[in-house]
N, C-alpha and C positions, 0 to 999 in steps of 0.2 A: 415110323420105326427108324431108329438111328442108323445112319450109314447104309440104308437100303439103296441098292443100285436101281435108280429109276431112269429109264430110257428117255432121252429128249427127242420124242418122236418127230418133231418138226425138222430136225437136222437130217442131212443127206445120209443114206445108208452106209456110205463109205467114210463118213466123218469119224475120226478117231475119238471125238468127244461126244459121241451120241449118248453115252451113259453119264451119270453123275460123275463129277471129278473124283478120281482116285487120290484122295488127299495124302494117304500114306506114301504112295509112289511119287507124288509130286514133291512132297517134303524130302523124300530120299534124294530126289534129283537136285533140290535146292533147299537146304536146311533152314535158311533164313525165312522161308515162307511160313514156318511154324509159328513165328511171332505175330502173324496177322490172321490167325484162325480164331473166330469167335462163334458163339452160338447164334443160329438164325432164329426166326420167330417160332420155330417148332422145337427149338432146343438142340438141333443137330449142328455138328461142327461145320463151319462154312468160312469162306474167305470174306474179309471185311471189304465189300465192294464199294463202300463209301470212301475208302482211303485210296488215293491215287497210287501210293507206293505199293499197297497190297495188290492192286490190280496189275501193276507192272510186274511184280514178283511172280504172280500167278502165271502170267503169259510167258515169262522167261522159263519157268518150270515146265510149262506145256511144251515149249519148243525143245527144251533139253530132253525131256522124257520121250516124246513121240516123234520128233523130227531130227534128233541128233545134232541140234544147233547148240554149240557150247558157248559161243560169244554172241550176245545180242544186246549191245550197248548203244544207246543213242541219246541225244540231249533231252533233259527232263521236260522241256517246254513242248516237245513234239508229241503228236498223237500216239498213244499206246493202243494198238488195235486189239480187239478181242479175237483170239485165235479161232474159236469154233465157228464164228460167223464168217471170218475171212476164208477158212477152209471150205465152208459150204459153197461160196461163190466159185472157187476153183473146181470143186467136184461137179457142180451143175453145168459149168461151161465145158468140162470134159465130156459130159453126157451129150451136150449140144454138138460137139465135134464128132462124137461117136455116132450120133444119129445121121450124120452126113457120110458115114463110113461103114454102112451095113451093121450098125450096132456095136462096133468095136472102137474103143477110144485109142487113137494114135498116141503112142508114147515115144519118148526119146528125143534126140536133138533135131530130128526133122520137123518138129513142131516148134514154131517160133511165135512167141507171144509178146505183146506190148502192154505194159502197165502204165497208164496215164496217171501221173501223180504218185510215183512210187513211194514217196515219203522217206523220212529218216530211218524207218524201221525195216523197209524192203520186204514187207511181209508177204505180199502175193507172190513175188518171184521165189521166195524161200519155199513156200508150201507147194507151188506148182512144180518147181524143179525137183524137190524131194519126193513128192507123190508120183509124178508122171515122167520125170526126166526131161521135161521141156526146157528149151532155152528161152531166156527173157531179155527184153529191152525194158529198162525202167527209166522213165523220163520224169523230170520235175523242174519247176521254175526256180526253185530255191537251191542255190549252190551248196548251202550247208547240208541240206537233206541229201543231195547227191553224194557229197563227201562221206556222210554218215552211212548211207546205204552201201557205198563202195567199200568202206572199211569193214562192214559186216561180211560182205562177200569175200574179202581178202582173208579175214580171220577164221573162216570156216571152210575147211578143205573140201567138203562135199558140195560147196557152191561155186568153187573155182571154175572158171571158163564156161559157166552156165548163165551168168547174169551180166549184162552190159549196161551200166548206168550212164545216162546221157542228160546233160543240162539242156532244157528248153529255154533258149535265150530270148525268144519272142513271147511275152506274156499274153499276147492276143491269139497265139496259135496253139493248136493241140497236136496235130499230126505233122504239119509242115515243119521242116527243120529237124525232125526226129527220124522219120522213116526215110532211109536212103533210097536212091534211085533204083538200085539193083536188089532191094529187099522185098520179100513177101512175108506177110504176117497171117498166121492161122487165126489168132484170136487177139482182139484188143479187150482190155478190161479197165474199169475205172470206178472208183468210189468218189463221186464228185462232192465238192463242198456242199453241205446241207443248207447252210444258213446265209441270209442276206446281210446279217450284221452280228457283231459279237453279243449285243444285247439279246438277240434271238437265241444264240447259242447258250448263254447263261440261263435263259428261261427254261430251256430243255434240261439243263443240268439240275436246276432247282427241283424240277419234277422228279428226276431220278433219285436225288438225295432224299426227298420226302418219301418216295416209295420204299427206299431201302431202310431208312431210319425212323420214319414217322415224324421227323423234325423239319421245320421250316428254316432255311438258311438264306439270308438276303443275298450274299455274294459268295457262293460256294466255289471250291476248286473244281475244275473240270475233271471228273473222276477218271477219264481216259486221256486227260491232258489235251494238247492240240494247239499248234501255232495258228495264227489267224488265217493264213493262206490255206491251211488244211481244212478249216471249218467254214470259212466265209468267202463268198465272191459276190460281185455286183449282180443283183438279180437272183442270187441263190441257185439252188439245184436246177431249176427249170431252165434258167438262162444259160447255165454251163452246158447242159445237155443239148440245148438248141444249137449252140455253137458247134458242138461236137458232131451233130448230125449233118449240119451244113458242110463242114469241112470234110467229113467222111466221103462225100460225093467226089472229091478230088482224088481220092485213093480207092475208088470203087472196085477196081480190078487188082488191087495190091493186097487186099485183105479178104479172107474167107468170111469171118464173122466179126462184126463190131458189137461190143456189148458194154453195158453200163448198169450199175445199180441205180434204182429209183427208190428213194426212201418214202416219198409222199405219194399215196394212192391218187390224190387229187391231180397230180401232174400227168398221169397216164394218158388221159384223153387227148391233151394237147400234143404230147410226144408221139402218139400213134398217128395223129393227123400230119405232123411234120414228116414222119417217115413215109406216109402214103404219098405225100407230095414230092418226095425225094426219089421216086422211081425205084424203090427197093424191090427185089425179087421175093424176099422172105422177111417176115417180122415175127418174132416169138416173144411172148411174155412168160417168164419162168418164175412162179411163186417160190419164195423161200422165207425162212425166219427161224429165230431161236424160240425158246419157250415163252418169252415175253415181248417179242418184237417181230412184227411182220414186215417183209420187204419184198422186192421183186427185181429180177434182172430183165432188162429189155435188150434183145439181140436183133440185129438186122444184117442182111447180106444183099449185095448187088449182083451176085453171080447167078446166072441161070443154070439149069440142070446140066447142060452140056459143059459149061465152064467149071462147074463143081466136079464133074467126072474127070475132066482133064487135070484139074488141080490134084485130085486124089491119086490119080495114076502116076503123075509126075513127081509128087512130093511125099506121098505116104506109103508107096508100095513096099519100100524097104524098112518101114517103121515097125517097131515092136507094137503089139496090140495088147490092150487090157480089157 
């Protein structure tokens, strides 16, 4: 049935995009999106997801309509993040924090988050600050991405004074050089580079294009774009997370929950073993996913129950709750 509102049941209950896209509302927010609406396989109007420009315009419209973000411009070569999936990560880690706080999610500026690899789009800090009022540090190894993210913060008044973008000058470090001596972090989050090579990234995009259009394309455009450092690192996702876990030990008492996305199910066993050997107090695996892609969040904490109680009493007692 055309335009039937079908709930995307795999998304978090608080996700604003749990229902099918309200194309009329999104086009009203961004009229140029109308030029990129085509019939899908069922004949229903849909965004042309095989076109990188259409994907970008959809996400601009989502941010305008649901999050009040009027300016979201960043270089064409940088990764264009899908908003519903990024919002899901934020909502799930909000619940993680709430579970450590008698079921109430701490909100407001007493919650300090660190986004590792903030990217040119600054997407996680945008959603987290709008949804929960949290403050964010966004780090990245690319000075152009930091400049772009900072420009987005500057141009949107509802983000001012909530997001601090910091350049990670040491490409071998993750937390070192970013977390200051007097800082404490409630949540770290990260969407690590998935691939070990650009060839591997292109292979994944070829599969997406074939699924969307039924056509084989030898060298397709990356439909969510993406600079090489956003998509690729030596050793791929597992190697990146391995380094993150090892370095997190040095900041064990400075952070309540460390978290990261894990795209590949096959990596979980090795990651859990690394965490077991890191003397963590708690490890959680949180399943998540959109209608066509499964993923999961891995979270770990080095704080024992007494330390968690002290943290909660000292940092969250004046926080608003959700």
